[in-house]
C-alpha positions as CSV (number, residue, x, y, z in Angstrom):
1,M,-3.5,10.7,-12.8
2,S,-6.6,12.4,-11.4
3,E,-8.9,10.9,-8.8
4,S,-11.1,9.7,-11.6
5,F,-10.1,8.5,-15.1
6,K,-11.6,6.7,-18.0
7,V,-10.3,3.5,-19.6
8,K,-11.2,3.1,-23.3
9,S,-12.6,-0.3,-24.4
10,S,-14.1,-1.6,-27.6
11,I,-16.7,-3.4,-25.5
12,Q,-17.6,-0.4,-23.3
13,D,-15.5,2.4,-21.8
14,Y,-15.4,2.4,-18.0
15,E,-14.4,4.8,-15.3
16,V,-12.2,4.3,-12.3
17,H,-12.9,6.5,-9.2
18,I,-10.7,6.9,-6.2
19,I,-13.2,7.4,-3.4
20,A,-13.2,8.2,0.4
21,S,-16.0,5.8,1.5
22,L,-17.0,2.5,-0.1
23,E,-20.1,2.4,2.1
24,E,-21.3,5.8,1.0
25,Q,-20.7,5.0,-2.7
26,L,-22.4,1.7,-2.4
27,E,-25.5,3.5,-1.1
28,I,-25.5,5.7,-4.3
29,V,-24.7,2.9,-6.7
30,Y,-27.0,0.1,-5.5
31,Q,-30.3,-0.3,-7.4
32,K,-33.3,-2.6,-6.6
33,G,-32.7,-6.0,-8.1
34,D,-28.9,-5.8,-8.1
35,Y,-26.9,-8.5,-6.4
36,I,-23.8,-7.9,-4.2
37,I,-21.1,-10.7,-4.4
38,V,-18.9,-10.1,-1.5
39,D,-15.8,-11.8,0.1
40,K,-16.8,-13.2,3.5
41,V,-13.5,-12.1,5.0
42,V,-13.9,-8.5,3.8
43,L,-17.4,-8.5,5.4
44,D,-16.1,-9.8,8.7
45,L,-13.2,-7.4,8.9
46,N,-15.4,-4.3,8.2
47,P,-18.4,-4.0,10.4
48,S,-19.4,-0.7,8.7
49,L,-19.7,-2.6,5.4
50,K,-21.7,-5.4,7.0
51,K,-24.1,-2.7,8.4
52,A,-24.3,-0.9,5.0
53,I,-25.2,-4.0,2.9
54,S,-27.7,-5.5,5.4
55,K,-30.4,-3.0,4.3
56,N,-32.7,-5.2,2.2
57,R,-29.8,-6.0,-0.2
58,N,-29.5,-9.1,-2.3
59,I,-26.2,-10.6,-1.2
60,I,-24.1,-13.6,-2.1
61,E,-21.2,-14.2,0.3
62,I,-18.3,-16.2,-1.1
63,N,-15.1,-17.8,0.2
64,A,-12.4,-16.2,-1.8
65,L,-10.4,-19.4,-2.5
66,E,-9.0,-20.8,-5.8
67,K,-11.6,-23.6,-5.7
68,T,-14.4,-21.0,-5.6
69,K,-12.9,-19.4,-8.7
70,S,-13.4,-22.5,-10.8
71,Y,-15.8,-24.0,-13.4
72,E,-17.5,-26.0,-10.7
73,G,-17.2,-23.3,-8.0
74,V,-19.4,-20.7,-9.8
75,I,-22.3,-23.1,-10.5
76,P,-24.1,-22.5,-7.1
77,F,-23.9,-18.7,-7.6
78,I,-25.4,-18.8,-11.1
79,E,-28.1,-21.2,-9.8
80,E,-29.0,-18.8,-7.0
81,L,-29.2,-15.8,-9.3
82,I,-31.5,-17.5,-11.8
83,K,-33.7,-19.1,-9.1
84,N,-34.2,-15.8,-7.3
85,G,-35.3,-13.8,-10.3
86,F,-32.1,-11.9,-11.2
87,K,-32.9,-10.2,-14.6
88,R,-30.7,-9.0,-17.4
89,N,-31.3,-5.4,-16.5
90,N,-30.0,-6.0,-13.0
91,R,-26.3,-5.6,-12.1
92,L,-23.8,-7.6,-10.1
93,I,-21.7,-5.6,-7.6
94,A,-18.4,-7.2,-6.6
95,I,-16.7,-6.3,-3.3
96,G,-13.4,-8.0,-2.6
97,G,-10.1,-8.9,-4.3
98,G,-9.1,-10.7,-7.5
99,I,-11.0,-13.9,-6.8
100,T,-14.2,-12.1,-6.1
101,Q,-13.6,-10.0,-9.2
102,D,-13.0,-13.1,-11.4
103,V,-16.1,-14.9,-10.1
104,T,-18.3,-11.9,-10.6
105,A,-16.9,-10.8,-14.0
106,F,-17.1,-14.3,-15.4
107,I,-20.7,-14.8,-14.3
108,A,-21.6,-11.4,-15.6
109,S,-20.1,-12.2,-19.0
110,I,-22.0,-15.4,-19.5
111,L,-25.3,-14.9,-17.7
112,Y,-28.1,-14.0,-20.1
113,R,-25.3,-13.3,-22.7
114,G,-24.0,-10.5,-20.5
115,V,-25.2,-8.4,-17.6
116,G,-23.6,-5.2,-16.1
117,W,-21.3,-5.4,-13.2
118,I,-19.5,-2.9,-10.9
119,F,-16.4,-3.5,-8.9
120,F,-15.2,-2.3,-5.4
121,P,-11.7,-3.7,-5.1
122,T,-10.5,-4.1,-1.5
123,T,-7.1,-5.7,-1.9
124,L,-3.8,-4.2,-3.1
125,L,-3.6,-6.7,-5.9
126,A,-7.0,-5.7,-7.2
127,Q,-6.6,-2.0,-6.6
128,G,-3.2,-1.7,-8.2
129,D,-3.6,-4.2,-11.0
130,S,-6.5,-6.4,-11.8
131,C,-9.4,-3.9,-11.5
132,I,-8.6,-2.6,-15.0
133,G,-7.9,-4.6,-18.1
134,S,-11.3,-6.4,-18.7
135,K,-9.9,-10.0,-18.2
136,T,-12.1,-12.6,-16.6
137,S,-10.4,-15.9,-15.7
138,I,-11.4,-19.0,-13.7
139,N,-9.7,-22.3,-13.1
140,F,-10.6,-25.6,-14.7
141,K,-9.8,-28.5,-12.4
142,E,-6.1,-28.0,-11.4
143,F,-5.3,-25.7,-14.3
144,K,-5.2,-22.0,-13.4
145,N,-7.0,-19.3,-15.4
146,Q,-7.8,-21.6,-18.4
147,L,-11.4,-20.4,-18.9
148,G,-12.4,-16.8,-19.4
149,N,-12.9,-13.8,-21.7
150,F,-12.8,-10.0,-21.7
151,Y,-15.7,-8.2,-20.1
152,P,-15.1,-4.9,-18.4
153,P,-17.2,-3.5,-15.5
154,I,-19.5,-0.5,-15.8
155,S,-17.4,1.3,-13.2
156,I,-14.7,0.8,-10.5
157,Y,-14.5,2.4,-7.1
158,V,-11.2,2.3,-5.2
159,D,-11.3,3.0,-1.5
160,P,-7.7,2.8,-0.2
161,N,-9.0,2.8,3.4
162,Y,-9.7,-0.9,2.9
163,L,-6.0,-1.7,2.6
164,K,-5.6,-1.0,6.3
165,T,-7.1,-4.4,7.1
166,L,-4.7,-6.4,4.9
167,E,-2.4,-9.1,6.3
168,E,1.4,-9.0,5.5
169,R,1.1,-11.7,2.9
170,D,-1.5,-9.7,1.0
171,I,0.7,-6.5,1.1
172,R,3.7,-8.5,-0.1
173,S,1.6,-10.0,-2.9
174,G,0.2,-6.7,-4.0
175,V,3.7,-5.0,-4.0
176,G,5.1,-7.9,-5.9
177,E,2.4,-7.7,-8.6
178,M,2.7,-4.0,-9.0
179,A,6.5,-4.3,-9.4
180,H,6.2,-6.0,-12.8
181,Y,4.4,-2.9,-14.2
182,Y,7.3,-0.7,-13.2
183,Y,9.9,-3.0,-14.7
184,V,7.9,-3.3,-17.9
185,S,7.5,0.5,-18.1
186,G,11.2,1.4,-18.0
187,S,14.2,2.6,-16.0
188,E,12.6,5.9,-14.8
189,D,9.6,4.0,-13.2
190,V,11.9,1.3,-11.8
191,S,14.0,4.0,-10.1
192,Y,10.8,5.4,-8.5
193,F,9.7,1.9,-7.4
194,E,13.1,1.1,-5.9
195,K,12.8,4.2,-3.8
196,E,9.2,3.5,-2.6
197,F,8.6,-0.2,-2.4
198,E,10.1,-0.7,1.1
199,T,7.9,2.0,2.5
200,A,4.9,0.2,0.9
201,L,6.0,-3.0,2.7
202,D,6.6,-1.3,6.0
203,D,3.9,1.3,6.7
204,Q,1.9,1.6,3.4
205,S,1.9,5.4,3.6
206,N,2.6,5.7,-0.1
207,F,0.0,3.2,-1.4
208,G,-2.1,5.8,-3.1
209,E,0.6,7.0,-5.4
210,L,1.9,3.5,-6.1
211,I,-1.5,2.3,-7.1
212,K,-2.2,5.3,-9.4
213,K,1.1,5.0,-11.2
214,S,0.7,1.3,-11.6
215,L,-2.8,1.7,-13.1
216,A,-1.5,4.5,-15.4
217,I,1.2,2.2,-16.8
218,K,-1.3,-0.6,-17.3
219,K,-4.0,1.7,-18.9
220,G,-1.5,2.8,-21.6
221,Y,-1.0,-0.8,-22.7
222,I,-4.6,-2.1,-22.5
223,E,-6.0,0.7,-24.5
224,I,-3.8,-0.2,-27.5
225,D,-4.0,-4.0,-27.0
226,E,-7.3,-4.7,-25.1
227,F,-7.4,-8.4,-26.1
228,D,-3.8,-9.3,-25.1
229,K,-2.7,-10.2,-28.6
230,N,0.4,-8.0,-29.1
231,E,1.9,-5.3,-26.9
232,R,0.1,-6.3,-23.7
233,I,1.8,-9.7,-23.6
234,V,4.8,-8.1,-21.8
235,F,2.6,-8.0,-18.7
236,N,3.1,-11.7,-18.5
237,Y,6.7,-10.9,-17.3
238,G,7.3,-13.2,-14.3
239,H,3.9,-14.9,-14.7
240,T,4.8,-18.1,-16.6
241,F,7.1,-19.0,-13.7
242,G,4.9,-17.4,-11.1
243,H,1.7,-19.3,-12.0
244,A,3.6,-22.6,-12.0
245,I,4.9,-21.8,-8.5
246,E,1.4,-21.1,-7.3
247,S,0.0,-24.2,-8.8
248,I,2.6,-26.7,-7.4
249,T,2.6,-25.1,-3.9
250,D,-1.2,-25.3,-3.9
251,Y,-1.3,-21.5,-3.7
252,G,0.7,-21.5,-0.5
253,I,2.8,-18.8,-2.0
254,P,0.6,-15.8,-2.8
255,H,0.3,-14.6,-6.4
256,G,2.4,-11.4,-6.3
257,V,5.1,-13.1,-4.2
258,A,5.2,-16.0,-6.8
259,V,5.4,-13.4,-9.5
260,S,8.4,-11.7,-7.8
261,F,10.2,-15.2,-7.8
262,G,9.0,-15.5,-11.5
263,M,10.5,-12.1,-12.5
264,D,13.8,-13.1,-10.9
265,M,13.8,-16.4,-12.8
266,A,13.0,-14.6,-16.1
267,N,15.8,-12.2,-15.4
268,Y,18.2,-15.1,-14.7
269,I,17.3,-16.9,-17.9
270,S,17.6,-13.6,-19.8
271,W,21.1,-13.2,-18.5
272,K,22.0,-16.8,-19.4
273,K,20.8,-16.1,-22.9
274,G,23.0,-13.0,-23.1
275,Y,20.1,-10.5,-23.3
276,I,20.9,-8.5,-20.1
277,S,23.8,-7.8,-17.9
278,K,24.4,-9.5,-14.6
279,E,24.7,-6.1,-12.9
280,K,21.1,-5.3,-13.9
281,I,19.6,-8.5,-12.8
282,L,21.4,-8.3,-9.4
283,S,19.9,-4.9,-8.7
284,A,16.4,-6.3,-9.4
285,H,17.2,-9.4,-7.4
286,K,17.7,-7.3,-4.2
287,V,14.2,-5.8,-4.7
288,F,12.5,-9.1,-5.3
289,K,14.3,-10.8,-2.4
290,T,13.0,-8.1,-0.1
291,I,9.4,-8.7,-1.4
292,W,9.5,-12.5,-1.0
293,E,11.0,-12.4,2.5
294,G,9.4,-15.1,4.6
295,Y,8.7,-17.4,1.6
296,S,10.8,-20.2,0.2
297,I,10.9,-22.2,-3.0
298,D,13.6,-24.6,-1.7
299,S,11.2,-27.5,-1.5
300,I,10.0,-27.1,-5.1
301,N,10.9,-30.0,-7.4
302,L,12.3,-28.6,-10.7
303,D,10.7,-31.2,-12.9
304,D,7.3,-30.4,-11.4
305,L,7.9,-26.7,-11.9
306,V,8.8,-27.0,-15.6
307,S,5.9,-29.5,-16.1
308,A,3.5,-26.9,-14.7
309,M,5.0,-24.2,-16.9
310,G,4.3,-26.5,-19.9
311,K,0.5,-25.8,-19.3
312,D,1.0,-22.0,-20.0
313,K,-1.2,-20.5,-22.8
314,K,1.7,-18.7,-24.4
315,N,3.6,-21.9,-25.2
316,E,4.0,-22.9,-28.8
317,N,5.0,-26.2,-30.4
318,G,6.6,-27.6,-27.3
319,N,8.5,-24.4,-26.5
320,L,7.9,-22.3,-23.4
321,G,6.6,-18.9,-24.2
322,L,8.6,-16.9,-21.7
323,I,8.6,-13.2,-21.4
324,L,12.2,-12.3,-21.0
325,T,14.0,-8.9,-21.0
326,K,16.8,-7.0,-22.6
327,G,16.6,-4.3,-19.9
328,W,13.8,-2.4,-18.1
329,G,11.1,-1.5,-20.5
330,R,12.4,-4.0,-23.1
331,M,10.4,-7.2,-22.4
332,F,9.6,-9.6,-25.2
333,K,8.3,-13.1,-25.9
334,D,11.1,-15.7,-26.3
335,L,10.2,-19.3,-27.3
336,T,12.5,-21.4,-25.2
337,P,12.7,-25.2,-25.4
338,P,12.7,-27.0,-22.0
339,D,15.8,-28.9,-23.0
340,D,18.9,-29.9,-21.0
341,T,20.4,-26.5,-21.3
342,F,17.3,-24.7,-19.9
343,M,17.0,-27.3,-17.1
344,S,20.7,-26.8,-16.1
345,W,20.1,-23.0,-15.9
346,M,17.0,-23.5,-13.8
347,N,18.9,-25.9,-11.6
348,E,21.6,-23.3,-11.1
349,Y,19.0,-20.7,-10.2
350,M,17.2,-23.0,-7.7
351,K,20.4,-24.3,-6.0
352,T,22.5,-21.1,-5.8
353,Y,21.3,-17.8,-7.4
354,H,18.0,-17.1,-5.7
355,K,19.2,-17.7,-2.1
């Protein structure tokens, strides 16, 4: 993939650019009347950014927390934009990770029936995954990602230099999230990921290539299934379990780490159902165990976990809409009743397999 590429969308095509300087690009992109929505932590960690956006810019600083990314959380930002004369021809510019992206994209999609927005992703999770795909999602009360739509940005600018400020939990989360694209893609990409992921965790010297490959895999799917109705559903691999883990730990386990546990659980259930060999799931288990090092799900109550999974949007008629696998690159939706058999498998996983 080149340093710039286009993602096709029925709403509007948009371009992704790998850039050398966020600050210089912001100077080019910003127009009078635009509003910058920026993560406070990103601003504090990057004095050069703080200096760049202090020049007569309209700025909204946000706390990038799950409660901010909520139905109630976005109200003050919408109020500020309307009161301060933000117009339909102005744009929103998001600088931050996935929460900043969701807040900005959601507001852009509903304000004045839609305004333009631009994204500068600064986390590994956002750069390697969520920046493309058009999804906007916010939480409703304790229910994660229940409100949203599809609303792509005008353009995306990825500055890998911003990854140097990430904490270890954010690196593990980003690597865990990117992992699911490689496993969904197939054996060749899994082999590449298995060779590279420990370097990504240790010194991050290969982030650029991992990000580009991850986005290339995702781009191929979203261009044929933009609205997540058919082929793209396989990207929920690990996420039914993962979102439930996040929810019941009050987001103490970061998203991509929760997804790595979730993929391991999906693989285990796939093996118990006879879809995949134990040899295959054990090879992936070694990868996931390395990614989630330092995190534990031992204190999670199984009934609480399955109850949280019951809120997933993919569920049908009381069955869990799990994305299971028959091998790398062969993920599919499997309607699984949360019956005694399933609970016994999950109990085995929690008590013995994942440790």
